[in-house]
C-alpha positions as a printed Julia matrix, in Angstrom:
241×3 Matrix{Float64}:
  0.15    0.09    0.19
  1.58    3.18   -1.03
  1.29    5.74    1.8
  1.25    9.75    1.6
  4.68    9.88    2.73
  5.89    7.24   -0.1
  3.87    9.63   -2.69
  5.51   12.41   -1.47
  9.32   11.08   -1.63
 11.3    12.72   -4.84
 11.4    10.39   -7.83
 14.57    8.48   -7.9
 16.79   10.47  -10.28
 18.8     8.3   -13.18
 22.5     7.6   -12.75
 23.54    7.21  -16.37
 27.15    6.36  -14.79
 26.21    3.77  -12.69
 23.85    2.19  -15.48
 26.94    2.43  -17.72
 28.96    0.65  -15.25
 26.84   -2.32  -14.7
 26.22   -2.96  -18.25
 30.07   -2.94  -18.4
 30.29   -5.45  -15.82
 27.65   -7.89  -17.05
 28.87   -7.26  -20.73
 32.3    -8.26  -19.41
 30.92  -11.69  -18.1
 29.06  -12.19  -21.51
 31.98  -11.57  -23.7
 34.39  -13.92  -21.83
 31.83  -16.52  -21.7
 30.63  -16.59  -25.1
 33.1   -14.58  -27.19
 32.29  -11.51  -29.0
 30.39  -13.69  -31.84
 28.56  -15.49  -29.45
 27.79  -12.95  -26.61
 23.72  -11.63  -26.82
 22.79   -7.92  -25.99
 19.57   -9.71  -24.92
 21.28  -11.42  -22.15
 23.04   -8.5   -21.21
 20.06   -6.19  -20.87
 17.93   -8.62  -19.0
 20.86   -9.02  -16.43
 21.12   -5.57  -15.89
 17.25   -4.93  -15.72
 17.61   -2.46  -18.79
 17.03   -2.39  -22.41
 18.7    -3.29  -25.52
 17.58    0.42  -26.63
 19.69    1.91  -23.82
 22.81   -0.36  -24.15
 22.65    0.68  -27.89
 22.2     4.34  -26.69
 25.43    4.08  -24.42
 27.42    2.28  -26.17
 26.05    2.26  -30.11
 26.4    -1.16  -30.83
 27.39   -4.67  -29.44
 30.82   -4.13  -31.06
 31.21   -0.65  -29.4
 29.7    -2.05  -26.03
 33.09   -4.94  -26.49
 35.34   -2.25  -27.23
 34.2    -0.38  -24.17
 34.89   -3.64  -22.37
 38.14   -3.89  -23.56
 39.22   -0.17  -22.91
 37.92   -0.81  -19.23
 40.08   -4.17  -18.7
 43.04   -2.21  -19.93
 42.34    0.96  -17.89
 41.92   -1.27  -14.62
 45.2    -3.0   -14.49
 47.24    0.29  -15.88
 45.72    2.4   -13.09
 46.74   -0.29  -10.49
 50.67   -0.3   -11.98
 50.3     3.56  -11.59
 49.95    2.79   -7.6
 53.19    0.45   -7.36
 55.25    3.53   -6.52
 58.27    1.98   -8.33
 60.16    5.03   -8.3
 60.97    4.79   -4.98
 62.19    1.22   -5.24
 66.01    0.48   -6.73
 65.99   -0.25  -10.32
 66.41   -4.3    -9.67
 63.62   -4.29   -7.11
 61.41   -2.16   -9.18
 61.48   -4.75  -11.95
 61.01   -7.53   -9.4
 57.79   -5.47   -7.97
 56.55   -5.04  -11.73
 56.99   -8.85  -12.49
 55.41  -10.04   -9.24
 52.46   -7.47   -9.86
 51.91   -8.62  -13.57
 51.97  -12.27  -12.37
 49.83  -12.0    -9.72
 47.21   -9.73  -11.52
 47.12  -12.14  -14.77
 46.62  -15.25  -12.51
 43.62  -13.57  -10.43
 41.82  -12.26  -13.42
 41.6   -15.25  -16.29
 39.01  -12.77  -17.54
 41.44  -10.58  -18.72
 43.2   -12.85  -20.18
 40.47  -14.22  -22.06
 39.11  -10.66  -23.15
 42.95  -10.44  -24.76
 42.82  -13.65  -26.45
 39.26  -12.84  -28.03
 40.74   -9.89  -29.53
 43.64  -11.62  -30.66
 41.18  -13.83  -32.87
 39.71  -10.51  -34.23
 43.1    -9.85  -35.36
 42.96   -6.53  -32.87
 40.81   -4.99  -35.22
 38.61   -3.43  -32.12
 41.34   -2.44  -30.39
 43.16   -0.43  -33.16
 40.43    1.63  -32.9
 41.06    2.9   -29.51
 43.36    5.57  -28.95
 42.85    5.24  -25.11
 44.23    1.92  -25.03
 47.17    2.74  -26.98
 47.83    5.73  -24.62
 47.55    3.43  -21.49
 49.97    1.06  -22.85
 52.5     3.85  -23.85
 52.42    4.72  -20.26
 53.7     1.22  -19.1
 56.42    1.46  -21.45
 57.38    4.9   -20.2
 57.62    3.37  -16.29
 59.78    0.15  -17.8
 61.69    2.83  -19.76
 62.47    4.79  -16.91
 63.3     1.7   -14.4
 65.61    0.66  -17.29
 67.32    4.45  -17.21
 68.14    4.65  -13.92
 69.49    0.91  -13.71
 72.01    1.95  -16.34
 72.77    5.06  -14.72
 73.65    3.0   -11.71
 75.68    0.16  -13.57
 73.38   -2.56  -12.44
 71.56   -3.11  -15.75
 73.29   -3.02  -19.32
 72.66   -0.57  -21.51
 71.06   -2.54  -25.16
 67.55   -4.21  -24.1
 64.67   -2.7   -25.24
 61.73   -1.66  -22.89
 59.3    -3.07  -25.1
 61.05   -6.45  -25.42
 61.39   -6.48  -21.4
 57.68   -5.84  -21.24
 56.64   -8.52  -23.82
 59.19  -11.26  -21.64
 57.2   -10.56  -19.09
 53.87  -10.57  -20.17
 54.08  -13.49  -22.31
 55.51  -15.61  -19.47
 52.51  -14.43  -17.09
 49.9   -14.73  -20.02
 51.04  -18.09  -21.13
 50.51  -19.43  -17.53
 47.01  -18.64  -17.75
 45.66  -18.78  -21.13
 47.43  -22.24  -21.67
 47.29  -23.8   -18.21
 44.69  -26.5   -19.11
 46.79  -27.71  -22.48
 50.21  -27.58  -20.64
 49.19  -29.28  -17.61
 47.7   -32.16  -19.1
 50.74  -32.42  -21.75
 53.28  -32.1   -19.11
 51.2   -33.35  -16.08
 51.68  -29.82  -14.05
 49.14  -28.38  -12.18
 49.74  -24.77  -12.84
 47.37  -23.91   -9.98
 49.55  -25.41   -7.38
 50.67  -22.72   -4.83
 54.3   -24.16   -4.86
 54.38  -24.26   -8.64
 52.68  -20.74   -8.77
 55.46  -19.17   -6.31
 58.82  -20.95   -8.15
 57.27  -19.71  -11.74
 56.83  -16.02  -10.01
 60.46  -16.15   -8.68
 61.91  -17.77  -12.11
 60.61  -15.36  -14.56
 61.57  -12.55  -12.09
 65.19  -13.82  -11.96
 64.86  -14.5   -15.51
 64.34  -10.74  -16.6
 66.86   -9.43  -14.01
 69.35  -11.67  -15.31
 68.59  -10.49  -18.47
 69.1    -6.89  -17.67
 72.54   -7.56  -15.49
 75.57   -6.34  -17.35
 77.56   -9.22  -18.85
 80.45  -10.19  -16.32
 82.63  -11.23  -19.4
 82.33   -7.45  -20.51
 80.78   -5.51  -23.33
 83.24   -6.64  -25.77
 82.15  -10.17  -25.31
 78.58   -9.39  -26.63
 75.31  -10.69  -25.51
 76.08  -14.51  -26.83
 78.86  -14.61  -24.13
 76.4   -15.34  -21.36
 76.55  -19.0   -20.22
 74.17  -20.91  -21.85
 71.15  -22.21  -19.26
 70.57  -25.73  -18.7
 67.32  -26.8   -20.15
 65.27  -30.19  -18.85
 63.94  -32.41  -21.55
 60.49  -31.34  -20.8
 61.5   -27.7   -20.78
 62.82  -28.21  -24.26
 60.01  -28.71  -25.99
 57.12  -26.72  -24.15
 54.25  -27.58  -25.98
 50.62  -25.7   -26.76
């Protein structure tokens, strides 16, 4: 029964930003589960108690909504990176902290891995339309560059390493563990969700990156091939899919 007091309450004002964020959260789950092609705007509308018309009003199309989800996914990880305060750490510690963060974030956000994999299926054509994603990822390269430059000035890093290569090395290992955990685990009998294996892998990739950056003890004239070769086990020689 509606009382007089209820009738006199001011009508609840629409909150467009909250509505958009609700749509993005539900859409992210829908795209992760079904991919861009299989995702249904009807399902997203039903779960957000809104309408397809409202979704199209905010995002233009299903592809526009997918791109907004992708942009938010990249913005989330880059925003947290900016809080790490890496400039206050010595260069080697800063690199280790960045590796550990990337490892932990990707481990705990398999939906991010899935979204990036979906966009690669589409050859990055939606990401190519986004200036914001490119700017966000330029920022992380600037962070890596600053750390490497400090390390070179202090004599703890060598001078010839490309910051994009360093970022790729870190991302590749952390990404692969999540994207290929089932196939790799089945082929080689490893449970990549094991706490002990996670800890070992996190330490291993950080050690590998820092070793790559360290000056060659044989001297600069020896060149990068003068480093001692790393031993490989039989299982490591063929990483598999």
